[in-house]
mmCIF file as gemmi writes it, N, C-alpha and C atoms, coordinates in Angstrom:
data_model
loop_
_atom_site.group_PDB
_atom_site.id
_atom_site.type_symbol
_atom_site.label_atom_id
_atom_site.label_alt_id
_atom_site.label_comp_id
_atom_site.label_asym_id
_atom_site.label_entity_id
_atom_site.label_seq_id
_atom_site.pdbx_PDB_ins_code
_atom_site.Cartn_x
_atom_site.Cartn_y
_atom_site.Cartn_z
_atom_site.occupancy
_atom_site.B_iso_or_equiv
_atom_site.pdbx_formal_charge
_atom_site.auth_seq_id
_atom_site.auth_asym_id
_atom_site.pdbx_PDB_model_num
ATOM 1 N N . UNK Axp A 1 ? 42.932 53.187 -21.096 1 0 ? 1 A 1
ATOM 2 C CA . UNK Axp A 1 ? 43.235 52.98 -19.522 1 0 ? 1 A 1
ATOM 3 C C . UNK Axp A 1 ? 42.983 51.028 -19.279 1 0 ? 1 A 1
ATOM 4 N N . UNK Axp A 2 ? 44.071 50.267 -18.6 1 0 ? 2 A 1
ATOM 5 C CA . UNK Axp A 2 ? 43.578 49.009 -19.139 1 0 ? 2 A 1
ATOM 6 C C . UNK Axp A 2 ? 43.248 48.608 -17.482 1 0 ? 2 A 1
ATOM 7 N N . UNK Axp A 3 ? 42.446 47.53 -17.515 1 0 ? 3 A 1
ATOM 8 C CA . UNK Axp A 3 ? 41.557 47.265 -16.345 1 0 ? 3 A 1
ATOM 9 C C . UNK Axp A 3 ? 42.546 46.359 -15.722 1 0 ? 3 A 1
ATOM 10 N N . UNK Axp A 4 ? 42.759 46.015 -14.533 1 0 ? 4 A 1
ATOM 11 C CA . UNK Axp A 4 ? 43.615 45.562 -13.355 1 0 ? 4 A 1
ATOM 12 C C . UNK Axp A 4 ? 42.59 44.571 -12.368 1 0 ? 4 A 1
ATOM 13 N N . UNK Axp A 5 ? 43.301 43.649 -11.864 1 0 ? 5 A 1
ATOM 14 C CA . UNK Axp A 5 ? 42.666 42.643 -11.49 1 0 ? 5 A 1
ATOM 15 C C . UNK Axp A 5 ? 42.004 43.475 -9.687 1 0 ? 5 A 1
ATOM 16 N N . UNK Axp A 6 ? 42.852 44.466 -9.74 1 0 ? 6 A 1
ATOM 17 C CA . UNK Axp A 6 ? 42.786 45.302 -8.487 1 0 ? 6 A 1
ATOM 18 C C . UNK Axp A 6 ? 41.813 46.001 -8.312 1 0 ? 6 A 1
ATOM 19 N N . UNK Axp A 7 ? 41.316 46.28 -9.722 1 0 ? 7 A 1
ATOM 20 C CA . UNK Axp A 7 ? 40.303 47.688 -10.015 1 0 ? 7 A 1
ATOM 21 C C . UNK Axp A 7 ? 38.85 46.952 -10.412 1 0 ? 7 A 1
ATOM 22 N N . UNK Axp A 8 ? 38.801 45.652 -10.326 1 0 ? 8 A 1
ATOM 23 C CA . UNK Axp A 8 ? 37.669 44.813 -10.696 1 0 ? 8 A 1
ATOM 24 C C . UNK Axp A 8 ? 36.69 44.663 -9.81 1 0 ? 8 A 1
ATOM 25 N N . UNK Axp A 9 ? 35.692 44.562 -9.189 1 0 ? 9 A 1
ATOM 26 C CA . UNK Axp A 9 ? 34.798 44.054 -8.584 1 0 ? 9 A 1
ATOM 27 C C . UNK Axp A 9 ? 34.778 42.507 -8.144 1 0 ? 9 A 1
ATOM 28 N N . UNK Axp A 10 ? 34.875 42.347 -6.525 1 0 ? 10 A 1
ATOM 29 C CA . UNK Axp A 10 ? 34.723 40.773 -5.687 1 0 ? 10 A 1
ATOM 30 C C . UNK Axp A 10 ? 33.506 39.93 -6.685 1 0 ? 10 A 1
ATOM 31 N N . UNK Axp A 11 ? 32.778 40.423 -7.126 1 0 ? 11 A 1
ATOM 32 C CA . UNK Axp A 11 ? 31.971 39.243 -8.037 1 0 ? 11 A 1
ATOM 33 C C . UNK Axp A 11 ? 32.556 39.057 -9.041 1 0 ? 11 A 1
ATOM 34 N N . UNK Axp A 12 ? 33.202 40.357 -9.726 1 0 ? 12 A 1
ATOM 35 C CA . UNK Axp A 12 ? 33.441 40.001 -11.111 1 0 ? 12 A 1
ATOM 36 C C . UNK Axp A 12 ? 35.106 38.869 -11.022 1 0 ? 12 A 1
ATOM 37 N N . UNK Axp A 13 ? 36.003 38.979 -10.246 1 0 ? 13 A 1
ATOM 38 C CA . UNK Axp A 13 ? 36.679 38.454 -10.314 1 0 ? 13 A 1
ATOM 39 C C . UNK Axp A 13 ? 36.362 37.035 -9.63 1 0 ? 13 A 1
ATOM 40 N N . UNK Axp A 14 ? 35.516 36.696 -9.102 1 0 ? 14 A 1
ATOM 41 C CA . UNK Axp A 14 ? 35.505 35.273 -8.145 1 0 ? 14 A 1
ATOM 42 C C . UNK Axp A 14 ? 34.505 34.581 -9.62 1 0 ? 14 A 1
ATOM 43 N N . UNK Axp A 15 ? 34.132 35.64 -10.65 1 0 ? 15 A 1
ATOM 44 C CA . UNK Axp A 15 ? 33.409 34.415 -11.215 1 0 ? 15 A 1
ATOM 45 C C . UNK Axp A 15 ? 34.302 34.36 -12.838 1 0 ? 15 A 1
ATOM 46 N N . UNK Axp A 16 ? 35.35 35.693 -12.953 1 0 ? 16 A 1
ATOM 47 C CA . UNK Axp A 16 ? 36.464 34.713 -13.652 1 0 ? 16 A 1
ATOM 48 C C . UNK Axp A 16 ? 36.83 33.69 -13.352 1 0 ? 16 A 1
ATOM 49 N N . UNK Axp A 17 ? 37.09 33.876 -12.2 1 0 ? 17 A 1
ATOM 50 C CA . UNK Axp A 17 ? 38.513 32.493 -11.706 1 0 ? 17 A 1
ATOM 51 C C . UNK Axp A 17 ? 37.17 31.082 -11.858 1 0 ? 17 A 1
ATOM 52 N N . UNK Axp A 18 ? 36.14 31.187 -11.672 1 0 ? 18 A 1
ATOM 53 C CA . UNK Axp A 18 ? 35.423 30.17 -11.698 1 0 ? 18 A 1
ATOM 54 C C . UNK Axp A 18 ? 35.499 29.939 -12.74 1 0 ? 18 A 1
ATOM 55 N N . UNK Axp A 19 ? 35.215 30.601 -13.795 1 0 ? 19 A 1
ATOM 56 C CA . UNK Axp A 19 ? 35.018 30.462 -15.567 1 0 ? 19 A 1
ATOM 57 C C . UNK Axp A 19 ? 35.84 29.442 -15.652 1 0 ? 19 A 1
ATOM 58 N N . UNK Axp A 20 ? 37.448 29.896 -15.435 1 0 ? 20 A 1
ATOM 59 C CA . UNK Axp A 20 ? 38.784 29.454 -15.835 1 0 ? 20 A 1
ATOM 60 C C . UNK Axp A 20 ? 38.853 28.102 -15.234 1 0 ? 20 A 1
ATOM 61 N N . UNK Axp A 21 ? 38.143 27.943 -14.03 1 0 ? 21 A 1
ATOM 62 C CA . UNK Axp A 21 ? 38.353 26.057 -13.291 1 0 ? 21 A 1
ATOM 63 C C . UNK Axp A 21 ? 37.368 25.502 -14.467 1 0 ? 21 A 1
ATOM 64 N N . UNK Axp A 22 ? 36.926 26.033 -14.88 1 0 ? 22 A 1
ATOM 65 C CA . UNK Axp A 22 ? 35.922 24.766 -15.751 1 0 ? 22 A 1
ATOM 66 C C . UNK Axp A 22 ? 36.349 24.509 -16.948 1 0 ? 22 A 1
ATOM 67 N N . UNK Axp A 23 ? 36.739 22.955 -17.366 1 0 ? 23 A 1
ATOM 68 C CA . UNK Axp A 23 ? 37.181 22.865 -18.663 1 0 ? 23 A 1
ATOM 69 C C . UNK Axp A 23 ? 36.611 23.147 -19.877 1 0 ? 23 A 1
ATOM 70 N N . UNK Axp A 24 ? 37.06 23.74 -20.57 1 0 ? 24 A 1
ATOM 71 C CA . UNK Axp A 24 ? 36.298 23.931 -21.881 1 0 ? 24 A 1
ATOM 72 C C . UNK Axp A 24 ? 35.965 22.827 -22.57 1 0 ? 24 A 1
ATOM 73 N N . UNK Axp A 25 ? 34.426 23.077 -23.245 1 0 ? 25 A 1
ATOM 74 C CA . UNK Axp A 25 ? 33.538 22.117 -24.184 1 0 ? 25 A 1
ATOM 75 C C . UNK Axp A 25 ? 33.097 23.006 -24.825 1 0 ? 25 A 1
ATOM 76 N N . UNK Axp A 26 ? 32.768 21.747 -26.007 1 0 ? 26 A 1
ATOM 77 C CA . UNK Axp A 26 ? 32.423 22.057 -26.972 1 0 ? 26 A 1
ATOM 78 C C . UNK Axp A 26 ? 31.406 21.742 -28.143 1 0 ? 26 A 1
ATOM 79 N N . UNK Axp A 27 ? 30.202 22.062 -28.594 1 0 ? 27 A 1
ATOM 80 C CA . UNK Axp A 27 ? 29.172 21.766 -29.449 1 0 ? 27 A 1
ATOM 81 C C . UNK Axp A 27 ? 29.842 20.69 -29.978 1 0 ? 27 A 1
ATOM 82 N N . UNK Axp A 28 ? 28.494 20.206 -30.587 1 0 ? 28 A 1
ATOM 83 C CA . UNK Axp A 28 ? 28.435 19.043 -31.858 1 0 ? 28 A 1
ATOM 84 C C . UNK Axp A 28 ? 29.653 19.677 -33.252 1 0 ? 28 A 1
ATOM 85 N N . UNK Axp A 29 ? 28.933 20.609 -33.568 1 0 ? 29 A 1
ATOM 86 C CA . UNK Axp A 29 ? 29.735 21.377 -34.832 1 0 ? 29 A 1
ATOM 87 C C . UNK Axp A 29 ? 30.872 21.509 -34.819 1 0 ? 29 A 1
ATOM 88 N N . UNK Axp A 30 ? 31.206 22.486 -33.279 1 0 ? 30 A 1
ATOM 89 C CA . UNK Axp A 30 ? 32.883 22.603 -32.849 1 0 ? 30 A 1
ATOM 90 C C . UNK Axp A 30 ? 33.915 21.155 -32.604 1 0 ? 30 A 1
ATOM 91 N N . UNK Axp A 31 ? 32.951 20.348 -32.322 1 0 ? 31 A 1
ATOM 92 C CA . UNK Axp A 31 ? 33.62 18.952 -31.907 1 0 ? 31 A 1
ATOM 93 C C . UNK Axp A 31 ? 34.029 18.799 -33.414 1 0 ? 31 A 1
ATOM 94 N N . UNK Axp A 32 ? 33.504 18.368 -34.021 1 0 ? 32 A 1
ATOM 95 C CA . UNK Axp A 32 ? 33.287 18.05 -35.449 1 0 ? 32 A 1
ATOM 96 C C . UNK Axp A 32 ? 34.409 18.652 -36.414 1 0 ? 32 A 1
ATOM 97 N N . UNK Axp A 33 ? 34.71 19.652 -36.066 1 0 ? 33 A 1
ATOM 98 C CA . UNK Axp A 33 ? 36.088 20.924 -36.637 1 0 ? 33 A 1
ATOM 99 C C . UNK Axp A 33 ? 36.858 20.778 -35.591 1 0 ? 33 A 1
ATOM 100 N N . UNK Axp A 34 ? 36.986 20.839 -34.465 1 0 ? 34 A 1
ATOM 101 C CA . UNK Axp A 34 ? 38.044 20.233 -33.488 1 0 ? 34 A 1
ATOM 102 C C . UNK Axp A 34 ? 38.871 18.907 -34 1 0 ? 34 A 1
ATOM 103 N N . UNK Axp A 35 ? 37.891 18.108 -34.504 1 0 ? 35 A 1
ATOM 104 C CA . UNK Axp A 35 ? 38.724 16.694 -34.587 1 0 ? 35 A 1
ATOM 105 C C . UNK Axp A 35 ? 39.132 16.81 -35.902 1 0 ? 35 A 1
ATOM 106 N N . UNK Axp A 36 ? 38.478 17.845 -36.66 1 0 ? 36 A 1
ATOM 107 C CA . UNK Axp A 36 ? 39.463 18.029 -38.037 1 0 ? 36 A 1
ATOM 108 C C . UNK Axp A 36 ? 40.46 18.55 -38.199 1 0 ? 36 A 1
ATOM 109 N N . UNK Axp A 37 ? 40.758 19.985 -37.361 1 0 ? 37 A 1
ATOM 110 C CA . UNK Axp A 37 ? 41.625 20.881 -36.854 1 0 ? 37 A 1
ATOM 111 C C . UNK Axp A 37 ? 43.006 20.24 -36.728 1 0 ? 37 A 1
ATOM 112 N N . UNK Axp A 38 ? 42.747 18.995 -35.29 1 0 ? 38 A 1
ATOM 113 C CA . UNK Axp A 38 ? 43.59 18.992 -34.494 1 0 ? 38 A 1
ATOM 114 C C . UNK Axp A 38 ? 44.097 17.821 -34.743 1 0 ? 38 A 1
ATOM 115 N N . UNK Axp A 39 ? 43.296 16.674 -34.746 1 0 ? 39 A 1
ATOM 116 C CA . UNK Axp A 39 ? 43.866 15.381 -35.108 1 0 ? 39 A 1
ATOM 117 C C . UNK Axp A 39 ? 43.401 14.922 -36.751 1 0 ? 39 A 1
ATOM 118 N N . UNK Axp A 40 ? 43.173 16.123 -37.95 1 0 ? 40 A 1
ATOM 119 C CA . UNK Axp A 40 ? 42.992 15.383 -39.341 1 0 ? 40 A 1
ATOM 120 C C . UNK Axp A 40 ? 41.694 14.393 -39.389 1 0 ? 40 A 1
ATOM 121 N N . UNK Axp A 41 ? 41.088 14.088 -38.065 1 0 ? 41 A 1
ATOM 122 C CA . UNK Axp A 41 ? 39.813 12.819 -38.747 1 0 ? 41 A 1
ATOM 123 C C . UNK Axp A 41 ? 38.507 14.42 -38.865 1 0 ? 41 A 1
ATOM 124 N N . UNK Axp A 42 ? 37.874 13.041 -40.464 1 0 ? 42 A 1
ATOM 125 C CA . UNK Axp A 42 ? 36.605 14.183 -40.625 1 0 ? 42 A 1
ATOM 126 C C . UNK Axp A 42 ? 35.617 13.247 -40.021 1 0 ? 42 A 1
ATOM 127 N N . UNK Axp A 43 ? 35.088 14.276 -39.485 1 0 ? 43 A 1
ATOM 128 C CA . UNK Axp A 43 ? 33.435 12.867 -38.095 1 0 ? 43 A 1
ATOM 129 C C . UNK Axp A 43 ? 32.835 14.542 -38.299 1 0 ? 43 A 1
ATOM 130 N N . UNK Axp A 44 ? 31.266 14.229 -38.976 1 0 ? 44 A 1
ATOM 131 C CA . UNK Axp A 44 ? 30.083 15.224 -39.612 1 0 ? 44 A 1
ATOM 132 C C . UNK Axp A 44 ? 29.524 15.033 -38.316 1 0 ? 44 A 1
ATOM 133 N N . UNK Axp A 45 ? 29.236 16.346 -37.77 1 0 ? 45 A 1
ATOM 134 C CA . UNK Axp A 45 ? 28.545 16.592 -36.547 1 0 ? 45 A 1
ATOM 135 C C . UNK Axp A 45 ? 27.413 15.603 -36.523 1 0 ? 45 A 1
ATOM 136 N N . UNK Axp A 46 ? 26.446 15.201 -37.275 1 0 ? 46 A 1
ATOM 137 C CA . UNK Axp A 46 ? 25.441 14.046 -37.839 1 0 ? 46 A 1
ATOM 138 C C . UNK Axp A 46 ? 26.045 12.825 -37.201 1 0 ? 46 A 1
ATOM 139 N N . UNK Axp A 47 ? 27.321 12.644 -37.683 1 0 ? 47 A 1
ATOM 140 C CA . UNK Axp A 47 ? 28.094 11.257 -36.636 1 0 ? 47 A 1
ATOM 141 C C . UNK Axp A 47 ? 28.08 11.419 -35.48 1 0 ? 47 A 1
ATOM 142 N N . UNK Axp A 48 ? 28.478 11.779 -35.178 1 0 ? 48 A 1
ATOM 143 C CA . UNK Axp A 48 ? 28.698 12.008 -33.645 1 0 ? 48 A 1
ATOM 144 C C . UNK Axp A 48 ? 27.298 11.773 -32.856 1 0 ? 48 A 1
ATOM 145 N N . UNK Axp A 49 ? 26.193 12.891 -33.303 1 0 ? 49 A 1
ATOM 146 C CA . UNK Axp A 49 ? 25.223 12.522 -32.887 1 0 ? 49 A 1
ATOM 147 C C . UNK Axp A 49 ? 24.305 10.964 -32.913 1 0 ? 49 A 1
ATOM 148 N N . UNK Axp A 50 ? 24.982 10.283 -33.786 1 0 ? 50 A 1
ATOM 149 C CA . UNK Axp A 50 ? 24.84 9.21 -34.091 1 0 ? 50 A 1
ATOM 150 C C . UNK Axp A 50 ? 25.036 8.311 -33.309 1 0 ? 50 A 1
ATOM 151 N N . UNK Axp A 51 ? 26.849 8.435 -33.137 1 0 ? 51 A 1
ATOM 152 C CA . UNK Axp A 51 ? 27.093 7.344 -32.15 1 0 ? 51 A 1
ATOM 153 C C . UNK Axp A 51 ? 26.982 7.455 -30.889 1 0 ? 51 A 1
ATOM 154 N N . UNK Axp A 52 ? 26.343 8.85 -30.373 1 0 ? 52 A 1
ATOM 155 C CA . UNK Axp A 52 ? 25.817 9.447 -29.111 1 0 ? 52 A 1
ATOM 156 C C . UNK Axp A 52 ? 24.58 8.639 -28.871 1 0 ? 52 A 1
ATOM 157 N N . UNK Axp A 53 ? 23.881 7.801 -29.924 1 0 ? 53 A 1
ATOM 158 C CA . UNK Axp A 53 ? 22.633 7.202 -29.235 1 0 ? 53 A 1
ATOM 159 C C . UNK Axp A 53 ? 23.175 5.302 -29.74 1 0 ? 53 A 1
ATOM 160 N N . UNK Axp A 54 ? 23.914 5.135 -30.57 1 0 ? 54 A 1
ATOM 161 C CA . UNK Axp A 54 ? 24.37 3.822 -30.456 1 0 ? 54 A 1
ATOM 162 C C . UNK Axp A 54 ? 25.696 3.416 -29.779 1 0 ? 54 A 1
ATOM 163 N N . UNK Axp A 55 ? 25.836 4.195 -29.176 1 0 ? 55 A 1
ATOM 164 C CA . UNK Axp A 55 ? 27.143 4.447 -28.615 1 0 ? 55 A 1
ATOM 165 C C . UNK Axp A 55 ? 28.478 4.423 -29.82 1 0 ? 55 A 1
ATOM 166 N N . UNK Axp A 56 ? 29.952 4.388 -29.123 1 0 ? 56 A 1
ATOM 167 C CA . UNK Axp A 56 ? 31.341 3.917 -29.876 1 0 ? 56 A 1
ATOM 168 C C . UNK Axp A 56 ? 31.487 5.306 -30.183 1 0 ? 56 A 1
ATOM 169 N N . UNK Axp A 57 ? 30.694 6.469 -29.434 1 0 ? 57 A 1
ATOM 170 C CA . UNK Axp A 57 ? 31.934 7.929 -29.52 1 0 ? 57 A 1
ATOM 171 C C . UNK Axp A 57 ? 32.314 8.327 -28.651 1 0 ? 57 A 1
ATOM 172 N N . UNK Axp A 58 ? 32.815 9.782 -28.784 1 0 ? 58 A 1
ATOM 173 C CA . UNK Axp A 58 ? 33.426 10.553 -27.56 1 0 ? 58 A 1
ATOM 174 C C . UNK Axp A 58 ? 32.367 10.551 -26.411 1 0 ? 58 A 1
ATOM 175 N N . UNK Axp A 59 ? 33.404 10.296 -25.496 1 0 ? 59 A 1
ATOM 176 C CA . UNK Axp A 59 ? 32.336 10.954 -24.12 1 0 ? 59 A 1
ATOM 177 C C . UNK Axp A 59 ? 31.449 12.202 -24.391 1 0 ? 59 A 1
ATOM 178 N N . UNK Axp A 60 ? 30.725 12.215 -23.813 1 0 ? 60 A 1
ATOM 179 C CA . UNK Axp A 60 ? 29.528 14.093 -23.507 1 0 ? 60 A 1
ATOM 180 C C . UNK Axp A 60 ? 28.717 14.021 -22.381 1 0 ? 60 A 1
ATOM 181 N N . UNK Axp A 61 ? 28.634 15.346 -21.991 1 0 ? 61 A 1
ATOM 182 C CA . UNK Axp A 61 ? 27.599 15.81 -21.134 1 0 ? 61 A 1
ATOM 183 C C . UNK Axp A 61 ? 26.549 16.817 -21.57 1 0 ? 61 A 1
ATOM 184 N N . UNK Axp A 62 ? 25.57 16.5 -20.876 1 0 ? 62 A 1
ATOM 185 C CA . UNK Axp A 62 ? 24.725 17.334 -20.872 1 0 ? 62 A 1
ATOM 186 C C . UNK Axp A 62 ? 24.015 18.345 -20.293 1 0 ? 62 A 1
ATOM 187 N N . UNK Axp A 63 ? 23.465 19.512 -20.919 1 0 ? 63 A 1
ATOM 188 C CA . UNK Axp A 63 ? 23.005 20.773 -20.489 1 0 ? 63 A 1
ATOM 189 C C . UNK Axp A 63 ? 22.128 20.682 -20.993 1 0 ? 63 A 1
ATOM 190 N N . UNK Axp A 64 ? 20.589 19.873 -20.48 1 0 ? 64 A 1
ATOM 191 C CA . UNK Axp A 64 ? 19.266 20.075 -20.618 1 0 ? 64 A 1
ATOM 192 C C . UNK Axp A 64 ? 19.5 18.813 -21.832 1 0 ? 64 A 1
ATOM 193 N N . UNK Axp A 65 ? 19.121 19.584 -22.871 1 0 ? 65 A 1
ATOM 194 C CA . UNK Axp A 65 ? 19.211 18.451 -24.214 1 0 ? 65 A 1
ATOM 195 C C . UNK Axp A 65 ? 20.033 18.9 -25.263 1 0 ? 65 A 1
ATOM 196 N N . UNK Axp A 66 ? 21.121 19.456 -24.758 1 0 ? 66 A 1
ATOM 197 C CA . UNK Axp A 66 ? 22.156 19.862 -25.975 1 0 ? 66 A 1
ATOM 198 C C . UNK Axp A 66 ? 23.491 19.404 -24.851 1 0 ? 66 A 1
ATOM 199 N N . UNK Axp A 67 ? 24.003 18.697 -26.099 1 0 ? 67 A 1
ATOM 200 C CA . UNK Axp A 67 ? 25.17 18.041 -25.792 1 0 ? 67 A 1
ATOM 201 C C . UNK Axp A 67 ? 26.292 19.069 -25.914 1 0 ? 67 A 1
ATOM 202 N N . UNK Axp A 68 ? 27.599 18.634 -25.186 1 0 ? 68 A 1
ATOM 203 C CA . UNK Axp A 68 ? 28.646 19.644 -24.885 1 0 ? 68 A 1
ATOM 204 C C . UNK Axp A 68 ? 29.566 18.529 -24.993 1 0 ? 68 A 1
ATOM 205 N N . UNK Axp A 69 ? 30.851 18.213 -25.466 1 0 ? 69 A 1
ATOM 206 C CA . UNK Axp A 69 ? 31.494 17.347 -25.368 1 0 ? 69 A 1
ATOM 207 C C . UNK Axp A 69 ? 33.06 18.195 -24.71 1 0 ? 69 A 1
ATOM 208 N N . UNK Axp A 70 ? 33.936 17.802 -23.783 1 0 ? 70 A 1
ATOM 209 C CA . UNK Axp A 70 ? 35.403 17.965 -23.262 1 0 ? 70 A 1
ATOM 210 C C . UNK Axp A 70 ? 36.19 17.844 -24.411 1 0 ? 70 A 1
ATOM 211 N N . UNK Axp A 71 ? 37.266 18.343 -24.734 1 0 ? 71 A 1
ATOM 212 C CA . UNK Axp A 71 ? 38.384 18.556 -25.372 1 0 ? 71 A 1
ATOM 213 C C . UNK Axp A 71 ? 39.467 17.274 -25.306 1 0 ? 71 A 1
ATOM 214 N N . UNK Axp A 72 ? 39.565 16.941 -23.956 1 0 ? 72 A 1
ATOM 215 C CA . UNK Axp A 72 ? 40.119 15.347 -23.422 1 0 ? 72 A 1
ATOM 216 C C . UNK Axp A 72 ? 39.062 14.366 -23.986 1 0 ? 72 A 1
ATOM 217 N N . UNK Axp A 73 ? 38 14.257 -23.551 1 0 ? 73 A 1
ATOM 218 C CA . UNK Axp A 73 ? 36.956 13.469 -24.287 1 0 ? 73 A 1
ATOM 219 C C . UNK Axp A 73 ? 37.45 13.039 -25.72 1 0 ? 73 A 1
ATOM 220 N N . UNK Axp A 74 ? 37.25 14.388 -26.597 1 0 ? 74 A 1
ATOM 221 C CA . UNK Axp A 74 ? 37.424 14.303 -27.919 1 0 ? 74 A 1
ATOM 222 C C . UNK Axp A 74 ? 38.7 13.451 -28.259 1 0 ? 74 A 1
ATOM 223 N N . UNK Axp A 75 ? 39.969 14.114 -27.497 1 0 ? 75 A 1
ATOM 224 C CA . UNK Axp A 75 ? 41.064 13.501 -28.15 1 0 ? 75 A 1
ATOM 225 C C . UNK Axp A 75 ? 41.376 12.033 -27.434 1 0 ? 75 A 1
ATOM 226 N N . UNK Axp A 76 ? 41.142 11.768 -26.343 1 0 ? 76 A 1
ATOM 227 C CA . UNK Axp A 76 ? 40.968 10.322 -25.841 1 0 ? 76 A 1
ATOM 228 C C . UNK Axp A 76 ? 40.641 9.346 -27.152 1 0 ? 76 A 1
ATOM 229 N N . UNK Axp A 77 ? 39.357 9.804 -27.159 1 0 ? 77 A 1
ATOM 230 C CA . UNK Axp A 77 ? 38.336 8.853 -28.645 1 0 ? 77 A 1
ATOM 231 C C . UNK Axp A 77 ? 39.393 9.024 -29.584 1 0 ? 77 A 1
ATOM 232 N N . UNK Axp A 78 ? 40.069 10.005 -30.431 1 0 ? 78 A 1
ATOM 233 C CA . UNK Axp A 78 ? 40.399 10.199 -31.629 1 0 ? 78 A 1
ATOM 234 C C . UNK Axp A 78 ? 41.754 9.231 -31.422 1 0 ? 78 A 1
ATOM 235 N N . UNK Axp A 79 ? 42.781 9.15 -30.614 1 0 ? 79 A 1
ATOM 236 C CA . UNK Axp A 79 ? 43.662 8.644 -30.345 1 0 ? 79 A 1
ATOM 237 C C . UNK Axp A 79 ? 42.935 7.213 -30.223 1 0 ? 79 A 1
ATOM 238 N N . UNK Axp A 80 ? 41.942 6.79 -29.174 1 0 ? 80 A 1
ATOM 239 C CA . UNK Axp A 80 ? 42.026 5.409 -29.419 1 0 ? 80 A 1
ATOM 240 C C . UNK Axp A 80 ? 41.731 4.81 -30.973 1 0 ? 80 A 1
ATOM 241 N N . UNK Axp A 81 ? 41 5.848 -31.908 1 0 ? 81 A 1
ATOM 242 C CA . UNK Axp A 81 ? 40.854 5.254 -33.403 1 0 ? 81 A 1
ATOM 243 C C . UNK Axp A 81 ? 41.92 5.525 -34.103 1 0 ? 81 A 1
ATOM 244 N N . UNK Axp A 82 ? 42.457 6.286 -33.74 1 0 ? 82 A 1
ATOM 245 C CA . UNK Axp A 82 ? 43.486 6.329 -34.721 1 0 ? 82 A 1
ATOM 246 C C . UNK Axp A 82 ? 44.861 5.255 -34.147 1 0 ? 82 A 1
ATOM 247 N N . UNK Axp A 83 ? 44.358 4.16 -33.217 1 0 ? 83 A 1
ATOM 248 C CA . UNK Axp A 83 ? 45.508 2.927 -33.12 1 0 ? 83 A 1
ATOM 249 C C . UNK Axp A 83 ? 46.457 2.56 -33.816 1 0 ? 83 A 1
ATOM 250 N N . UNK Axp A 84 ? 47.96 2.804 -34.622 1 0 ? 84 A 1
ATOM 251 C CA . UNK Axp A 84 ? 48.446 1.973 -35.31 1 0 ? 84 A 1
ATOM 252 C C . UNK Axp A 84 ? 48.204 0.249 -35.499 1 0 ? 84 A 1
ATOM 253 N N . UNK Axp A 85 ? 47.861 0.176 -36.667 1 0 ? 85 A 1
ATOM 254 C CA . UNK Axp A 85 ? 47.745 -1.13 -37.328 1 0 ? 85 A 1
ATOM 255 C C . UNK Axp A 85 ? 49.004 -1.865 -38.196 1 0 ? 85 A 1
ATOM 256 N N . UNK Axp A 86 ? 49.313 -3.028 -37.776 1 0 ? 86 A 1
ATOM 257 C CA . UNK Axp A 86 ? 50.561 -3.395 -38.59 1 0 ? 86 A 1
ATOM 258 C C . UNK Axp A 86 ? 50.163 -4.111 -40.203 1 0 ? 86 A 1
ATOM 259 N N . UNK Axp A 87 ? 49.14 -4.831 -39.929 1 0 ? 87 A 1
ATOM 260 C CA . UNK Axp A 87 ? 47.936 -5.317 -41.138 1 0 ? 87 A 1
ATOM 261 C C . UNK Axp A 87 ? 46.747 -5.083 -41.618 1 0 ? 87 A 1
ATOM 262 N N . UNK Axp A 88 ? 46.155 -5.333 -42.613 1 0 ? 88 A 1
ATOM 263 C CA . UNK Axp A 88 ? 44.65 -5.132 -42.241 1 0 ? 88 A 1
ATOM 264 C C . UNK Axp A 88 ? 43.776 -6.466 -41.476 1 0 ? 88 A 1
ATOM 265 N N . UNK Axp A 89 ? 44.649 -7.068 -41.422 1 0 ? 89 A 1
ATOM 266 C CA . UNK Axp A 89 ? 43.883 -8.093 -40.289 1 0 ? 89 A 1
ATOM 267 C C . UNK Axp A 89 ? 44.09 -8.099 -38.891 1 0 ? 89 A 1
ATOM 268 N N . UNK Axp A 90 ? 44.996 -6.676 -38.789 1 0 ? 90 A 1
ATOM 269 C CA . UNK Axp A 90 ? 45.069 -7.028 -37.127 1 0 ? 90 A 1
ATOM 270 C C . UNK Axp A 90 ? 44.044 -5.893 -36.661 1 0 ? 90 A 1
ATOM 271 N N . UNK Axp A 91 ? 43.754 -6.574 -35.583 1 0 ? 91 A 1
ATOM 272 C CA . UNK Axp A 91 ? 42.557 -5.914 -34.737 1 0 ? 91 A 1
ATOM 273 C C . UNK Axp A 91 ? 43.369 -4.931 -33.893 1 0 ? 91 A 1
ATOM 274 N N . UNK Axp A 92 ? 43.891 -4.551 -33.438 1 0 ? 92 A 1
ATOM 275 C CA . UNK Axp A 92 ? 44.982 -3.867 -32.631 1 0 ? 92 A 1
ATOM 276 C C . UNK Axp A 92 ? 44.538 -4.105 -31.29 1 0 ? 92 A 1
ATOM 277 N N . UNK Axp A 93 ? 44.546 -5.394 -30.689 1 0 ? 93 A 1
ATOM 278 C CA . UNK Axp A 93 ? 44.298 -5.602 -29.636 1 0 ? 93 A 1
ATOM 279 C C . UNK Axp A 93 ? 45.888 -6.382 -28.81 1 0 ? 93 A 1
ATOM 280 N N . UNK Axp A 94 ? 46.586 -6.509 -30.156 1 0 ? 94 A 1
ATOM 281 C CA . UNK Axp A 94 ? 47.567 -6.982 -29.355 1 0 ? 94 A 1
ATOM 282 C C . UNK Axp A 94 ? 48.859 -6.197 -29.361 1 0 ? 94 A 1
ATOM 283 N N . UNK Axp A 95 ? 49.82 -6.084 -28.739 1 0 ? 95 A 1
ATOM 284 C CA . UNK Axp A 95 ? 50.722 -5.439 -29.12 1 0 ? 95 A 1
ATOM 285 C C . UNK Axp A 95 ? 51.764 -5.293 -29.851 1 0 ? 95 A 1
């Protein structure tokens, strides 16, 4: 028998709605796999950790000491790094 929303308690319905409202977040290893699978960019988890220290990496959030990356932040970072160039001397600043 399949459980419907009417058959669940109000606490469970509230919890499910609240959970669905949050954007998905990925840990470093998951973020590395996501970048490879979706954007074709090979970025090791250690590289993401280094960029978190020195700057230049995707935006992330901390839960205590644990970093989490939003998928939108990873997408924006990958697109910015994959900007088209016309030659090797092109720095990508001019249109």
